[in-house]
Structures are given as structure tokens and as C-alpha cells.
C-alpha positions in Angstrom: 84.3 -25.1 74.5 83.0 -28.4 73.3 84.5 -31.7 74.4 86.5 -32.0 71.4 87.9 -28.4 71.9 88.7 -29.5 75.4 90.5 -32.6 74.2 92.6 -30.7 71.8 93.7 -28.2 74.3 94.4 -30.8 76.9 96.6 -32.6 74.4 98.4 -29.2 73.6 99.3 -28.5 77.3 100.1 -32.3 78.0 102.6 -32.2 75.4 104.3 -29.1 76.6 104.3 -30.5 80.1 105.8 -33.7 78.8 108.5 -31.8 76.9 109.4 -30.2 80.2 110.0 -33.5 82.0 106.7 -33.9 83.7 105.8 -37.5 84.1 104.2 -40.0 86.5 104.1 -39.0 90.2 105.4 -35.4 89.5 103.5 -32.6 91.4 102.4 -29.5 89.4 100.7 -26.4 90.9 97.8 -24.8 89.4 97.4 -21.1 90.5 94.7 -19.6 88.4 91.2 -18.3 88.6 88.2 -20.2 87.4 88.9 -19.8 83.6 88.8 -22.6 80.9 92.7 -23.1 81.1 92.3 -24.1 84.8 90.2 -27.1 83.8 92.5 -27.9 80.8 95.6 -27.7 83.3 94.0 -30.3 85.7 93.1 -32.7 82.9 96.5 -32.2 81.2 98.3 -33.0 84.4 96.3 -36.1 85.3 96.7 -37.4 81.7 100.4 -37.7 82.3 99.9 -39.5 85.6 101.2 -36.4 87.3 99.6 -34.8 90.5 97.9 -31.5 90.4 97.9 -29.2 93.3 95.1 -26.7 93.4 96.3 -23.4 94.7 93.8 -20.7 95.7 94.0 -17.8 93.3 94.1 -15.2 96.1 97.1 -16.6 98.0 100.2 -14.6 98.5 103.7 -15.9 98.1 104.3 -17.4 101.4 101.1 -19.7 101.1 102.1 -20.9 97.6 105.7 -21.6 98.7 104.5 -23.9 101.6 102.4 -25.9 99.3 104.8 -26.3 96.5 107.6 -27.2 98.9 105.5 -29.7 100.8 104.7 -31.5 97.6 108.1 -31.2 96.0 106.5 -29.5 93.0 108.3 -29.7 89.8 106.3 -27.1 87.9 103.4 -24.7 88.3 100.9 -23.4 85.9 99.5 -19.9 86.5 97.7 -17.0 84.9 99.4 -13.7 84.6 96.3 -12.3 86.5 92.6 -11.8 86.6 90.0 -9.2 86.8 87.9 -8.6 89.9 85.6 -5.5 90.6 87.0 -3.6 87.5 90.7 -4.0 88.3 93.3 -6.3 87.0 94.8 -8.4 89.9 98.3 -9.5 89.0 99.5 -13.0 89.7 102.7 -13.5 87.8 104.9 -11.4 90.0 103.6 -13.5 93.0 104.2 -16.8 91.2 107.7 -15.8 90.1 108.6 -14.9 93.6 107.1 -18.1 95.0 108.8 -20.5 92.5 112.2 -18.8 93.0 112.0 -20.0 96.6 111.3 -23.6 95.8 114.4 -25.6 94.7 112.3 -28.4 93.1 110.5 -26.2 90.6 111.9 -26.1 87.2 109.2 -24.8 85.1 106.4 -22.0 85.2 103.9 -22.1 82.5 101.9 -18.9 82.3 98.5 -18.3 80.6 98.2 -14.8 79.4 95.2 -13.4 80.8 95.8 -9.6 81.2 98.6 -9.0 78.9 100.9 -10.9 76.4 103.6 -13.0 78.1 107.1 -13.6 76.8 108.8 -17.0 77.4 112.0 -16.5 79.3 114.2 -17.9 82.1 114.2 -16.6 85.6 117.2 -18.0 87.3 116.8 -21.8 87.2 113.2 -21.7 86.3 112.0 -21.6 82.8 109.1 -19.4 82.1 106.9 -20.5 79.2 103.9 -18.8 77.7 100.9 -21.1 76.9 99.2 -21.2 74.6 102.1 -20.3 72.3 100.5 -17.6 70.1 102.8 -18.5 67.1 101.5 -22.2 67.3 98.0 -21.1 67.8 98.0 -18.8 64.6 99.0 -22.0 62.7 95.8 -23.8 63.5 97.6 -27.0 63.4 96.0 -29.6 65.8 98.6 -30.7 68.5 100.0 -34.2 68.3 97.8 -36.6 70.5 99.5 -37.3 73.8 99.0 -40.9 75.0 97.2 -41.0 78.3 99.2 -42.8 81.0 97.5 -45.6 82.5 97.9 -45.7 86.4 96.4 -47.7 89.2 93.1 -46.6 90.6 95.0 -45.9 93.7 97.5 -43.5 92.1 97.3 -39.9 93.4 95.3 -37.5 91.3 95.6 -34.3 93.2 96.7 -33.0 96.7 94.2 -30.6 98.3 95.7 -28.5 101.1 93.4 -27.2 103.8 94.4 -24.7 106.5 94.5 -25.7 110.0 94.3 -23.9 113.5 97.9 -24.8 114.1 100.9 -25.9 112.1 101.3 -25.9 108.3 98.4 -26.6 105.9 97.4 -30.3 105.6 97.7 -31.9 102.1 94.8 -34.3 101.6 95.8 -37.0 99.0 92.9 -38.0 96.6 93.3 -40.7 94.0 92.2 -41.3 90.4 89.6 -44.2 91.1 88.0 -43.2 94.3 87.6 -39.4 93.8 86.4 -39.7 90.3 83.9 -42.5 90.8 82.5 -41.0 94.0 82.1 -37.5 92.7 80.6 -38.8 89.5 78.0 -40.7 91.5 77.3 -37.7 93.7 76.6 -35.3 90.9 74.6 -37.9 89.0 72.3 -39.1 91.8 72.3 -36.3 94.5 72.0 -33.5 91.9 70.2 -35.4 89.2 72.9 -34.1 86.7 72.3 -35.2 83.1 74.2 -34.6 79.8 72.0 -31.7 79.1 72.7 -30.0 82.2 74.8 -26.8 82.8 76.4 -26.9 86.3 77.7 -24.0 88.1 79.1 -23.8 91.6 80.5 -20.4 92.9 84.0 -21.6 94.0 87.6 -21.1 93.5 89.5 -24.1 92.1 91.8 -24.0 95.1 88.9 -25.2 97.4 87.5 -28.7 97.1 84.3 -27.5 95.5 86.4 -26.4 92.4 87.7 -29.9 91.5 84.3 -31.2 92.7 82.3 -29.3 90.0 84.8 -29.9 87.2 85.1 -33.7 87.8 81.4 -34.1 88.4 80.1 -32.3 85.5 82.5 -33.7 83.0 82.2 -37.2 84.2 78.4 -37.1 83.6 78.9 -35.5 80.1 77.3 -32.3 81.3 78.6 -28.6 80.8 80.5 -26.9 83.5 80.2 -23.1 83.8 83.0 -21.1 85.0 82.7 -17.5 86.7 85.6 -15.0 87.2 85.3 -12.0 89.6 82.8 -10.8 91.9 79.1 -11.7 91.9 77.9 -8.0 92.4 80.2 -6.2 90.1 79.9 -4.2 87.9 76.2 -4.5 88.7 74.6 -6.1 91.7 72.7 -8.5 89.4 75.8 -9.9 87.7 75.5 -13.4 89.2 71.8 -13.7 88.2 72.4 -12.3 84.7 75.2 -15.0 84.2 72.7 -17.6 85.3 70.2 -16.4 82.7 72.5 -15.9 79.9 74.1 -19.3 80.2 70.9 -21.1 81.0 72.4 -22.7 84.2 70.2 -25.6 85.5 72.2 -26.6 88.6 73.5 -23.8 90.8 75.6 -24.1 93.9 76.4 -21.2 96.3 77.1 -20.6 99.9 74.7 -19.4 102.6 76.9 -16.5 103.1 76.7 -15.4 99.5 72.9 -15.8 99.7 72.9 -13.5 102.9 74.9 -10.8 101.2 72.7 -11.0 98.2 69.7 -10.5 100.3 71.0 -6.9 101.1 70.3 -5.8 97.6 66.7 -6.9 97.8 64.8 -9.3 95.5 64.5 -7.0 92.5 68.1 -7.7 91.0 67.1 -11.5 91.0 63.5 -11.1 89.8 64.6 -9.0 86.7 66.1 -12.3 85.2 64.5 -15.3 83.8 65.9 -18.2 85.9 63.3 -20.7 84.8 65.9 -23.0 83.4 67.2 -23.7 87.2 65.9 -27.0 88.4 68.4 -27.9 91.4 69.9 -25.6 93.9 73.0 -26.7 95.9 74.7 -25.2 98.9 77.7 -26.2 101.1 80.3 -24.9 103.5 78.3 -23.8 106.6 75.0 -24.1 108.3 71.9 -22.1 107.0 69.7 -19.8 108.8 65.9 -19.9 108.1 65.5 -16.5 106.4 68.3 -16.8 104.0 67.4 -20.5 103.2 63.8 -19.6 102.4 65.0 -16.6 100.3 67.2 -18.8 98.2 64.4 -21.4 97.7 61.7 -18.8 96.9 63.5 -15.9 95.2 66.3 -17.6 93.4 64.7 -21.0 92.8 61.1 -19.7 92.3 59.9 -22.0 95.0 60.1 -25.1 92.7 63.8 -26.1 93.0 64.9 -28.5 95.8 68.0 -27.2 97.9 70.7 -30.0 98.0 72.4 -28.9 101.1 75.5 -31.0 101.3 78.3 -31.4 103.8 81.6 -33.2 103.4 85.1 -31.7 103.5 88.5 -31.3 101.6 89.7 -34.6 103.4 86.4 -36.3 102.7 86.6 -35.7 98.9 82.8 -36.2 98.9 79.7 -35.7 101.0 79.0 -37.1 104.3 75.4 -35.7 104.3 73.1 -34.9 101.4 69.4 -34.7 100.5 68.1 -36.1 97.3 65.8 -34.6 94.8 63.1 -37.2 95.1 62.8 -37.0 99.0 60.8 -34.5 101.0 63.0 -31.8 102.3 62.9 -29.8 105.7 64.2 -26.3 105.6 67.9 -26.0 106.3 68.2 -29.8 106.6 71.0 -31.9 105.0 68.5 -34.8 104.5 70.6 -37.6 105.8 73.6 -40.0 105.0 74.8 -39.4 101.4 74.9 -42.5 99.1 77.0 -45.2 100.7 78.1 -43.1 103.7 78.0 -45.0 107.1 77.7 -41.7 109.1 76.4 -41.2 112.6 76.2 -38.8 115.6 78.1 -39.8 118.6 77.9 -38.5 122.2 81.1 -37.8 124.2 81.0 -41.5 125.4 81.2 -42.6 121.7 77.6 -43.9 121.6 75.1 -42.9 118.8 72.6 -40.2 120.0 69.3 -38.8 118.6 67.7 -35.5 119.5 70.9 -34.0 120.9 74.0 -32.5 119.3 77.0 -34.6 119.0 80.1 -35.4 116.8 79.5 -36.3 113.3 81.4 -39.4 112.5 81.9 -42.1 109.9 82.3 -45.8 110.7 83.2 -47.2 107.3 85.5 -46.3 104.6 84.2 -44.7 101.3 85.8 -44.5 97.8 86.3 -40.6 97.9 88.1 -40.4 101.2 91.6 -39.0 101.4 94.3 -41.7 101.4 96.2 -39.7 104.0 98.0 -36.4 104.6 100.9 -36.0 102.3 104.1 -36.6 104.2 102.3 -36.7 107.4 100.8 -40.0 108.4 100.8 -39.5 112.1 99.2 -36.2 111.9 96.3 -37.9 109.7 95.9 -40.5 112.5 95.8 -37.9 115.1 93.5 -35.6 113.3 90.7 -37.9 112.4 91.2 -41.5 114.1 92.6 -41.0 117.5 89.3 -40.5 119.5 87.5 -43.9 119.0 88.9 -47.0 117.3 88.2 -47.3 113.5 85.9 -44.2 113.6 86.4 -41.1 111.6 85.7 -37.9 113.7 85.1 -35.2 111.4 85.0 -32.1 113.6 81.4 -31.0 113.0 78.5 -30.9 115.5 75.5 -32.5 114.1 71.9 -33.4 115.3 69.3 -35.8 114.0 65.8 -34.7 115.0 62.6 -36.8 115.8 61.7 -36.9 112.0 65.1 -38.3 111.1 66.3 -35.1 109.6 70.1 -34.1 109.9 71.3 -30.7 110.7 74.7 -29.1 111.3 75.5 -27.0 114.2 79.0 -25.7 113.2 82.5 -26.9 113.8 83.1 -28.8 117.1 86.3 -26.8 117.5 84.0 -23.6 117.4 81.9 -24.8 120.2 81.1 -22.5 123.0 80.8 -23.8 126.6 79.3 -21.4 129.0 79.3 -22.7 132.6 79.6 -26.3 131.3 76.7 -25.8 128.8 77.6 -26.5 125.2 76.5 -24.1 122.5 77.0 -24.2 118.6 77.7 -20.8 117.2 75.1 -21.4 114.4 72.3 -21.3 117.0 73.3 -17.8 118.0 73.9 -16.7 114.7 70.6 -17.9 113.4 68.9 -15.8 116.0 70.7 -12.8 115.3 70.4 -12.6 111.5 66.7 -13.2 111.9 66.6 -9.6 113.2 65.9 -7.1 110.5 68.8 -4.9 111.4 71.4 -7.7 111.1 73.1 -8.7 107.9 75.8 -11.1 109.3 76.7 -12.4 112.7 79.5 -14.5 114.4 79.6 -16.0 117.8 82.6 -17.0 119.7 83.6 -18.2 123.2 86.0 -16.0 125.1 87.8 -17.3 128.3 86.0 -16.2 131.5 87.3 -16.8 135.0 84.0 -17.9 136.4 82.0 -19.5 133.4 84.9 -21.1 131.6 83.9 -19.2 128.4 81.7 -16.1 127.9 79.6 -15.7 124.8 80.7 -12.8 122.6 78.7 -11.8 119.5 79.9 -9.7 116.6 77.3 -8.2 114.2 77.4 -6.6 110.8 74.3 -4.4 110.5 72.3 -3.7 107.4 72.8 -0.7 105.1 71.7 2.5 106.9 71.2 0.8 110.3 72.7 3.1 113.0 74.6 1.1 115.8 73.2 2.3 119.2 73.1 1.0 122.8 69.4 0.5 122.5 69.9 -1.9 119.4 72.7 -3.5 121.3 70.5 -4.4 124.2 67.7 -5.5 121.8 70.0 -7.9 120.1 71.1 -9.2 123.6 67.6 -9.9 124.4 67.0 -11.7 121.0 69.8 -14.2 121.8 68.6 -14.6 125.5 64.9 -15.1 124.5 65.9 -17.7 121.8 68.5 -19.8 123.8 67.7 -19.0 127.5 69.3 -16.7 130.2 72.2 -19.2 130.6 73.4 -18.1 127.1 72.8 -14.3 127.5 75.8 -12.7 125.5 78.6 -11.0 127.5 79.4 -8.8 124.6 77.3 -7.6 121.7 79.8 -5.8 119.2 79.1 -3.9 116.0 81.7 -4.6 113.2 82.2 -3.3 109.8 83.0 -6.7 108.5 83.7 -10.4 109.4 86.9 -12.2 108.4 86.0 -14.8 105.8 87.6 -17.1 103.4 87.3 -16.6 99.6 84.7 -19.5 99.8 82.7 -17.4 102.2 83.4 -19.1 105.5 83.6 -17.1 108.5 86.9 -17.6 110.4 85.6 -17.6 113.9 89.0 -18.8 115.2 90.5 -15.5 113.8 87.8 -13.5 115.6 88.5 -15.4 118.9 92.2 -14.8 118.6 91.9 -11.2 117.8 89.6 -10.7 120.8 92.1 -12.4 123.2 95.3 -11.4 121.4 96.5 -14.9 120.5 97.9 -16.4 117.4 95.0 -17.1 114.9 96.9 -19.7 113.0 97.2 -20.0 109.2 95.2 -17.0 107.7 96.4 -17.6 104.1 92.8 -18.2 103.0 91.6 -14.8 104.3 89.9 -12.8 101.6 90.1 -9.4 103.1 92.9 -8.9 105.7 91.3 -5.5 106.6 88.3 -7.6 108.2 90.6 -8.4 111.1 91.1 -4.7 111.8 87.3 -4.3 111.6 87.0 -6.9 114.4 89.7 -5.3 116.4 87.8 -2.1 116.2 84.5 -3.4 117.0 82.4 -1.4 119.5 
């Protein structure tokens, strides 16, 4: 689509939404895969001064209902389905079931992706197909819809993030702050220019979806969208996509890189990726081997890796390298532009050379303006520990060279006999072993030590789990971290529970091990991974 095409289609959908009573301050869910209509939907809702709600395309009915109800949504826009691994994945039935349970929803607008959709009524909800094939055949440009002018602090969207307890948190992001901050980040931290083609492997339901759309379009660049799995129908599908569309800025997660390594270098090297000039990553700490593979095999050894860290509530990056600075492997560089971040000890004092809490001591434009309908929960989650200090929940360390690194979530911290350990340190040691594809480390209650270290590993293709290998991996961790952190259990599993954005759900692993409630699992990509953990040996 050209920008002119995009404007025409945004006007078409905005006109339909307006005819259904959508106006300033109304919430509209967007439940679609990464297709052009998803971008159009977000812009059309924003054009009317309404609030869009990104909903992960893999959610089931209950997860959608919770979000629509919390936001008092007046409408939802969905696709009838999408394609993944050669199969059509239906969405319309789930959407219909969800909106029928939310009293405030009046309209469901359906984008035909799999098959034609007929406009109809389902109880009190109007179901409308868009684009209307009859109108499209007439090739008549839609009437321009006047863009509603709103204050810069007017809500743009509500991004929901799952928590370990309670219902999902709705982070409120506003027109001025989010747009300006993301435009700045993509321009200066990723050197994005109008001639660039930016692609971040993400679902619109996660913060990196709106990030890539707003960031690319605000800089006049091209945003590239990808539907389905990166390794189907062929294991080189992702790399073929990059070559065909001449992507210049690529963002993917460390987990996706690790899974791609299992196929070897050949699927990447058969493609000409010379157009790539910037690599990006986010979502979790790196291990050395996958980081270097990404840099050398995918980036040809010439593309800087802009390893960023922020969050749904941050609406931006706390930490980011810059293309013009020297980079250390796996480093996040330092504070992103304009971000007053630091690392605090348990006493609330800045520390260097040791792991502490990642904090921010001054406001920034892209920060959430609060949690929707939950002001007290917002204060308790981020502001309760130290006065006027945002505590993000990540462990970080600043080394002697001033390079910043993440050590995982502070709520994932393992404490063995009073000694604190980040899971990333254990996992990095394990995945460096040639037999290990993926690993997760968790702390399990122990009568004497407080917590015992349990490790779950996914072995590479063809690797046979044996007691000898188990002992070898225990030694790998002990040699790397010391005898104090000798794993109590080294378990082989067929899979690790992960979100669709490829984050390992350690709390789900921990809860499965001890038989407790894992909290909200609506973001889980493959529920059978929980069974795999339960069956680990």
C-alpha cells in the first residue's frame, strides 16, 4: 500500500465506524493478525478520537471478554481468521462468542481473510463485513472523514499486559507522548529514514506491534507485515521474506534466533540479505552464542544489534544502544534518549558492578498515564518501593566499562541460601552446551536453602536424554556459577511454555512444578507446553 492507499482505506473504515456511533473516547477492540487491515483499523479509530485496544490474535474467548469489559468497548474489529502452518485458524466464532458476553459492544466489524462474510445481526450486536465488496467494486473513493482534534494527553490506546495475579493490567498511552517518543526512538536509535523498510516480528496485541507501526509511519518509512510462522512451509520462510521485500531494519527476539539456529546457517545463507543494515531485538536477555549468530549469520557481521528494553507500560525503551556507538555483545548500551534510568540496590542507592533493580527517576513522554480504572494498582505496581521512583521489575547491571545488561525479571529471581541469582545466568551457561537448544531456570521452595535451583532443558534434534548428559549439564552450571548454585534438578522437557512473542513463562514452569496457580496464561502460545513441563524427566 502507498500512503495514499492507506489514507483512502483509513477514511473508508473511519466512515463506517462513525456511522456506527463510534466517537471521541469510545473503546474499540482490534483482534486481528498482522495484516494491512490491522494498521488501517488502528489509524481509523485514532482518527475519530476513539481508543483502540490491541488484542492478541491468539487469544480465546475469555481473554478477549476480560479486555473488552474492562475498557467498556463499544465495538470490535476482527478478521474471520488467519493462516498458520498451512491451516486456516478461525477467529470469527471466537469473536462472536466474546462480544455476545460484553453488554457495551454494539458492533463487530469483520475483515474477510479466509472466506466471504455476510453482514448480519447476532442478538444485540451488528455484524458488518468490511470492506464491503459491493462498494469496493464501484471504485468510488470514500468521502473524506475529518480527523478529530484531541488534546495531546487524550488516550490513543490501552495495551493490556498479563500479570502473575489478578486480571490483566490496561496501560493507557496517549496521542502526544506515545507518538513523539516512538517516532524519536525509531528515528535515532534505529536510524530509520523514509527509504527504509522496517519489520519487527510481533503480533499487534503486544506493544511492539503498535511500536513498529507508529515508528515506521511517523518517519515516513515502510512497515512490513508478516502473517504465520517463520519456518513454514519452508524453514527459510522468514529469510526469504526479508530478501523479497528488501527489509533494511529487522527486529526479532532472542528465542526466535535460538530456534532458527536449530536449522543451521544454510537456510539463511541461501538468501541475499545485503539490504539489511540495522538489527533489533527485545523481550528477553541474550546468550552469547545466539547473539553472535544473529550478528554474523543474519547481519553478515556488518549490522549493529540495537538490543532494546522497555515494556508495555513504558511505551518506549529504557535502555538502547545507538548505531554510532561501539557495542559490546549482548549489551543494551545504556539509557535510551531522555531516559533517567539507574540501577538501585535493595537500599535504594545506585550501584555499579552488581545486579540491582532497574529504575527510572524522572518522567518521560511515552510512559503510561496509569492503569485503566486501577489507579491504586498502578501506584502499588511501580511507585510504592521508593518515593518518586519507577521500579520496573527487571534485574540489571552496569559493568566497569559502563555497558548495561539485563539479568531477567526480578520476580523471576532465584535465591539459594540467601544468594541471589538471575535465571539468565543459568540459562546462558546451559544453552552454550552443544546439546541444549533452550533452557529455563526457576527457584523451587526448599526447607533448608529457601529455594533450590531447578533447570528445564530442551535438547537439540537427535540428542538422546541420558543420566550422563544430565550430570554433565549440572557440572556446566556449577563450573560457570559456583558450587553454591549447583542445580538440584536437571530436567529434560519437550518444550517450554512461551508467549506468542517468544517469552518463556517461568512462573508457569514454577507453578507447574509446585502445583500452584500460575496466574493469567491467556498469552500462552501452546498450552501443551505445560503438559511437557509436567512430564519432564
